[in-house]
N, C-alpha and C positions, 0 to 999 in steps of 0.2 A: 622718425619710426616708420617702418615699412608697413603699408596697408595690407589688410587681409585679402583673401581671395574674393570675399564678397564685395569689398570696397572697390577692388579693381574692376569687377564686373559692372559697377555703376557708371563707368565712364561713359560719356555720351548723353547722359540724362540730365546733368546738372553742371553748372559752372564750377560749384564747389568740388565735385569729383574730378573735373578736368584739372583744377589747380592741384589737387592732391597727387596727380601723376608726376609732378616735378621731382618728387623724391623717389619714384618707383620705376618710372620708365627709363629708357635709355637717355643719357645726358643730352643727345642732340634733339629729342622730342620736344622738350620744354622749349629749347631755344628757337625751334622752327614753329612754335605754336601759333603765332600770328604773322608768319612770313607770307610771302606770295604763294598762290596756290600751285605748288609743284608736286610732282610725284617722285618718290624714291625709286630710282631705276637701276636695279642691280644688273641689269643685262645690257647696259650701254657699253659698247666696246671702247677700250682705251685708245685715245689719240695720243699726241704728244703730252707728256707730263713734266711739269716744273716742280722741283723740290728747292725751296729756299732755306738756306742754313744761315742763321744770324749768330754772329760771334760777339757776345755783349760784354761791354766793358771798355772797348777801344783797343782793337789789335795793333801792335806795333809792327808796322808795315816794314820798316828797315831791318828788323831782325826776323822777318818772315821771308821776304824777297830781298836778299842781301846784295848790296852794291859792292862786290868784292874788288872791283878794280878802281874804287873811288877813295882817295886819301882822305878827303874830307870826312868820310864815315868813321874811319879809325881815329882821327883826331877828335871828333865830337863825342866818341864813345870809347875812351881809352880802357874801361873796365868791362864793358858788355858786348863790344863789337865781336862778331863772329868770324873766325879765320879758319878753323879745322872742321872737319867731318861734314862740311855743307855739301848740298847735292846741287852740282852745277847745271845751270840752264844754258848759258852761253859764256862768252869771254868776259861778260861784265856782271852777270847776275847769278845768283844761286839760291836755292831753298834752305830753309832753317834745317838743322841736322835731324830734327824730329819728323821731317815731312818725306820719309822714303816713299809712303803710299802716293803722294802727289808727284814725286818724281817718276814713278812707274807709269802714271797716267800721262804725264807730259811726254815721256819717251814714246809712248804709244800713239801719240798725237791726239789725245783725248782731254787735254787740260789747256785752257786759255788762262794766261796770267796777264791781268790787266793792271797796269801801273798807274800811280797818281790819281785815283779816284777820289772825287770830292765835289764841292760845289762853291759858288761865289760866297764871300763874307762867311767863312766857317765859324761854326759855334762849338765851343769846347764843352758845352754842358751835355752830359749823357742823355738827359731826358729830351732836351731840344733837339740835339743833333739826330738821335734816333727818330724822333718825330718828323724830322725833314726827310730822312731816308725812307720812312714808311710811306709818306705822302707824295714824295717826289716834289714837294713845294718848299723851297728855301725861303720865300718871301713872307709867307703868313700861314697861320695855323688853318687846318682844314679838318673836318670830322671823319673823312673817308680816306682809306689808303689806295695805293696804286693797284694792289691785287683786287681790292673791293671794286674799284673802277672797272677793272677787266671783268670781273664777274657780272656787275651791273649791265655794262653796255655790250660786251663782246658775246656774253653767253645768254643774253635775255632770251626768254622762251624755252630754254632748256628744261627737260622734264626730269633731270637728275638733281635732287636736292642736295647730294653729297659732291658737288661740283669742287669743293675745296675742303681740306681738313688741317686743323692746326693741331700739332702734337704738343700737349701742355695744358696747364689749368687756366691761363689767362689768354684771351685772344689778342694778338697784336693789332696795332692800329693799321698796319698794312693790309690786313684782311677784312677790314670794316667796310661795308658798302651800304647802299641803300636798300638792298633786297634782303633775301633770307640770310640771317646770320650764319656765320660759318661754324660748324661744330668744333668744340676743343675736346680732345680725348687724351687720355694717358695709358690707355690700354684697351684690349678687346672687351674687358669687363664693362666698359662704359656703353656698350652696345646690347647689354643683356636686360631682359626684364627680371626685376627682382620682386619677390613676394614674401609674405610672412615666412620665416625660417621653419616654422612648424608645418607649413604646406609645401614649401619648396616650389621649384618650377617644373612645370610639365607642358608638353605640347597641346594637351587637351585644353588646358586653361587658355592658352594662347588662342586656340581656335574658337572657344567660347567668347573671348574678348572681341574677336574680329566679327563674329556673328552678331554680337550685341551692338557693336558700333554701327554695323550695317543697317540696323533697324531704326536708327535715329530718324524721328519724324518732326523734330523740332523746326519751326519755321525760321529761326534765326540762322542767316547765312554764316555767321562766325561759328556757331555750334556745329553746323553741318561741315564746315571746313575743318574744324578741330577733329571731328570724327574721322574724316578722310585721311588727315596728316597722321594721326595716331595709328590708324590702320596700316597705312603704308609703312610706317616706321617699325611696327611689329613684324610685318611681313619680311622686311629687309633683314631682320635678326635672323631669320632662317638662313639666309645665305652668309652672313657675317659669322655666324657660329661655325661654319665649315672651315673657317681659317684657323681654328684651334689646332688643327693637325698639320700646320705649315712646317715644312722642313727646309732650314736654310742651307745654302750651298756655299757659305763663307763663314769665317769666324769674325764675329763682330766684338770690338771692345765694349766696355761698359760706358756709361755716360751718352755721349752723342750716338754711339753705336746702337745702344738699345732703341732710341728714337727711330733711327733709320731702318733698323729691323723691323719695327712695327710698320713703318711706312712700306717697306718691301712686302710685308705680310698682306697689307691692304691692297696694294697693287696687284698682288697675285690672285685676289678676289675678283678683279676685272669690274669694279663698280663704276668705272667712267670717271674718277676723280682726276681733275686736271692739274690741281696746285696742292702742294703739301708745304707746311711751314713748321720749322723747329729751330730751336736756339740753344746754345750752350755758352757758358760763362767762363770766368776766370782770366779775362784779358785786361783787366784794369792793374797793370803791373807797375805800381809806383815803386816797389822796393825788391831787391833781390831777384831781378827779373829772369836771368838767363835760364836756370835750371827748370823753374816752374813753366816759363813760357814754352820751352821746348817740349815739356811733357804735355801741355795743353794743346800744341799744335800737332803733336803725335797722335793724340786721340782723335782730332779732327780729320787729320790726313788718313790715318788707318780706317777710321769708321767709313769715310767716304769711298775709299778704295774697296773696302769689303762690300759695301752697298752696290757698287757697280758690278763687282764679281759675282754677287748673288743674283742680281738681275740678269746678267749675261748668261749664266748658267740656265736660267729659266726661259731664255729666249726673248725677253722683253727689254733687255738693256738698251737697244736701239730707240726705244720710246721715251727715254728718261734723261733729263738734264738736271744738273745741280748748280745752284748759284750760291756763292758764299760772300758775305759782306760783314762789315762792322761799322758802327756809327762814326768813328773817326780813327785816325792814326795816332802816333805819338809824337812828341817833340823830338827834333834832330839830336840834340845834346842829352846825354844822360844826366841825371840829377845826382844829389849827394848820397842817395840810398842805393845806388847801383841799379836804378830802375829808370823809368820814363814817365813823363807827365803827359796830360791830355794834349793832343796836337790837332792835325787837320787831315791831309790827304794820306791815302793808304791803298794797298792793292785789293783787287776783287778777283774771284776765281770762278770759272765757268768750266764744268766737266761733263763728259758723256760721249757715247760712241759717235754721235753726229756733230760733235764740237769741232770747229777748226782750231786745233791746237797750236800753240805758240805764244809769244809775247805780244801784247798790245799796249798801246799808249806809251807816251814818251816818259822816261825816268826823270822825276823832278830834280832840280838843281839842289844840291846840298849846301850852297854857299849863298845863292840868291833867295833868301828866305823872307817870309811874312811874319815878322815878330817872332822869329825862331821856329816857325813852322813851315813844312813843305808847301809850295804852291801847287794846287792841283793842275794836272794836265789833261785829265779825262773827267768830263761831267759824268757822274754816276747814272744820270738819266740816259746817257747813250748806251749804257750796258742794258738798261731796262728796255730801251727802244729796240736794240738788236734782238733781245729775247722775245719781246712782244711780236715783232715783225717776223723774225726768222724762225722761231719755235712755236709760239702759240697763235701765229697767223692772224694777227689783227693789226689794225692801223694804230701805230704808237701815239700818234697826235690825239686820237680820240680818247685814250686812256690816260695820258700823262697831261693833257690840257695844253699842249705846245709841241713844236717841232724841235727834234734834236737829231744830229748827225749819228745815225745808229751804227754801231759796230758790227762788222760782218763776222759773227761769232760762229756760224754754221756752215758746214760744208755745202757749197753751192749757193750760198746767199751773197748777192752782189753788194758791193759798196754803194750806198745810196744816201742822199740827204733826206732827213726825216722832215 
C-alpha cells in the first residue's frame, strides 16, 4: 500500500518510516539503503560504456556461426544444418540467416566474432555453467561476479551510485559485489517517487521531503546516512524524469530491443553509468530448432544493430561496446527431435564503433570431440580480460583473480599476455 503524504514526510525521524520507503521510493533507493556512502551523481560524464547481453538457455553456436565448408557439420546435422540464406563471413564461416544486423556490423568492421569460447571441464547444467560465466571461476562457487569485482576494485571511491544498472527484475550474479548493490529496473517508472493516488506526485512534496531530511539531528550515523542517501536519490529523479521525452533514432524490435532502447535512453541522460546488463531467453532448443532459433537470433541481431544506430545518431556510439554470451553451446550432433542438447563451447560477440572487427579464436574441430562436445579453443576469460584492459581500462588480473592472455578486441589495443 502506498503511504500518504504525511507518512512520506516522516522519513528521517524513525527507522520505521525509513523502512516504509521501500514500497514508495524509487526501487534503487531501498537497495542502496545500507551501501557505502556514495552520492548519486547525475553530472558525471560518460566514459567507455559496456553493455552485457546474456543469451539464456545455451545458444547453439554451430547454427549461429555456421562452418559452411566443413563436411562433418552436415553429417552430424542432416536435418538442421544450414546451407541457404546464410550471411558469409569468409570462405569457411557464415552467420545464421536471421543475423542480417550482425552482418552489417561485421562488414562495417564493428563486430568481433570469437570462436570456441568455453572453459576447462565444462558443465552442462544451466545453473552451474551460468554461475561459472558470471563469476569467471570454473573451479568453485564464489558469491561475487566479475562485473561486481570490477565495480568493487576498479571504481572504488567513485561518487556515482549508479555505476552499473541491470535491466530486469532479478540481479544476475555477475553484477554482485561487496559494495553498493546494483539497481535492477524494468522501466523509468522505477525511478519515480510514488505517493497516495489521492494526492499524486508534485514537485513541492519532493522539496518538502528533501528539506525534512536535511533537518535530521539523530546521532545515529546509520540514520544520518539514510537521510543523505534518500535525499540524493530523490534529487536524481529530477534528472531521470527528463528522459521521458527521449526520441529514438532507430526502430527497435520488441523483446531485447525494448531493453536496449531503455539502456540507450539512460545513456542519453549522461548519468555516468559504466556497465549495463540485460538478458533474453529462448535458446534451449531441444526440439524443432531451425525456425525458432533463426527468429530468436534475428531479434538479438536486429536489436543490437538498432541500438548502435540509435547511439551513433546521437553522437555517443563511440563510447559504447556490447558483449554477447551464452552459458554454453550445444552438442555437435542433432537429436531425434530435430534439435540439439546441452553442449560446451560456443561463440561470443563483441560489437561497437571502436571494436576491432573480424574473426577471433580457432574454430573447434567437429571430429575431435569431448564426449560429443566441442573442445573450447578460447577461454571466455580471455574475452573478459580484453574488455577489462582495452575498454574499461583496468588490470584484468585484479578483477578476474588470475592472468589470462587477453584478446586484442579494440582498435589500437596491442596483443599482450595477461
